[in-house]
N, C-alpha and C positions, 0 to 999 in steps of 0.2 A: 299229568298236568303239562301243558305247553308253556314253558318259561323261557324268556329271553332276557339276558342280562346285558346292560350297556355299561361299559367303563368309560367314564368321561373325565378328562383332566382339564384343568383350567390354567390358562396362561397368566392369570391374575394372581397377585399376592393377597388380595382381599378374600375374605370368606363370603360365601353366598348366604343371603338371607333365607329364612324359611320360605318366604313368598317366592323368591327366585327359584328355589329348589322345586317347589310345587309346580310353578309355571313350566319349568324345564321338564319335569316328570310328565305332566299332562301333554306337553307337546310331543314327547317321545311316544307316549301311549297312542295319541291320535295318528302319528306317522305309521306306527305299527299296524293299527287297525286298517288304514288305507292299503298298506302293503300286503296284508294277510287276510284279505276279505273272505277267502274260502276256508281259512283255518286260523281265525284270530287267536292270539295268545290269551291264555286265561290269567296270566300274571305278567306284569312288566316291572322290572327292577332296574333302577338307575343307581349305579355306584359311582360316587364322586371321589376321585383321588387327586387332590391338588398337587401331589409330588410327581406325578407322571405327566408326560406331555404327549398326547395323541391328537393328531389333527384329523378331524372328520371332514371339514369343509375347506376346500382349497379356494384361494383367491383366484381371480381371473388370470393374474400374472403367473401363479403357480401352475394353473391348468395349462397355460400356453407353454411354459417351460417343460412340463411333463410331456405334452404333445410333441414338442420339437425333439426331445430326447428319444421318445419312442419311435419317431419317424427316422431319426438318424441311426438308431440301433437296427431297425428293420431293413433299412437300405444297406447298411454295412454287412449285416448277416446274410442278406440275399445276394448282393452284388460284389462284396469285397471292396467297396468304395466308401471312403470316409469323407462325407461332406462337412463343410462348416455350417454353422447356423445360417449365415448369410446366403450361402449357396442353396441350402434347402428352402429358405424363405423365398428366394428368387424363383426356384422351380415351382413351388406351390402356387405362387402368384401367376405363373404361366399355365398351370394345370388346375384351374379352380374346382373342377369336378372331383379331382383326387383330394384336394384340400377339404371339400365338403364331406366326402366319405370318411376322411380321417377324423373330422369333427364329430361325425355321426356315430361311427363304429369303432374308432380307435385304430392306431397303427398296428396293433398286435393281431387284429383280425386277419385271417388268412387271405381273404380276397383283397383287402386294403394293402397288406404288405406286398402282394403281387402287383397291385396298381402302382405302388411307390417304386418298385424295381422297374416296372414298365415305363414309368415317367422318366427315370434316369436313363434307361436304355434308348428311349425315343429321342431324348434330348442330346445324348452323346453320339449315337451312331445311326439314328433314324430307323431303328428296328424295334419291333415289339419284343417284350421279354418272352422267351420261349416257355411254352407250357407242355405238359405231358402230351405226347402224340405228335408234337411238331418234330419234324425230321431235321434236327439241328445238331451240329457238332459243337457240344457245349465247351470243349476245350478251346476251339477256335473262337467261339462267341465271346468267352471271357477274355481271351487274349486281345481281341479287337476292342472290346469294351474298356479294358484296363489301359490299353495303349492310348485310346482317345481321351480317357479320363486324365491320364498323366499329361498329355499334350495340352489340355485345358486347365491344368493346375489343380486338379483334384488329387487327393491322396488315395492310394490304393494299398491293399494288404500285401502287395508283392514288391 
């Protein structure tokens, strides 16, 4: 038997009515059927636990905060440069195609994280982020990148 269990918590102090539980259960079942067309579950169980707080759906503000943090982490991990939120938002406004890919694929996607590093590199030193096969002295590249970042007020890990 193909069974999927959902654990749902409520932020509300009130109890759900039986009609609300049934409506929620039916909605989950419909979502599952759409998502598993080739192998639909034979049983769907929704477990409601009012004492736990698990958020399934993020608000737009939460999604934006998550996106910004993921971008900042990808840039810091790749370049060693720690941007502020304002600095990142400025760069993404100058590089709308990168912003579009971040929105579509997420900053943790390998290609997108490379694009984010490329965006910072182009902005600071006018050079593309080196890729495998490029004959680049990485120590010199990082030194040049960090020197210019420091000159422009960006924080670096050095």
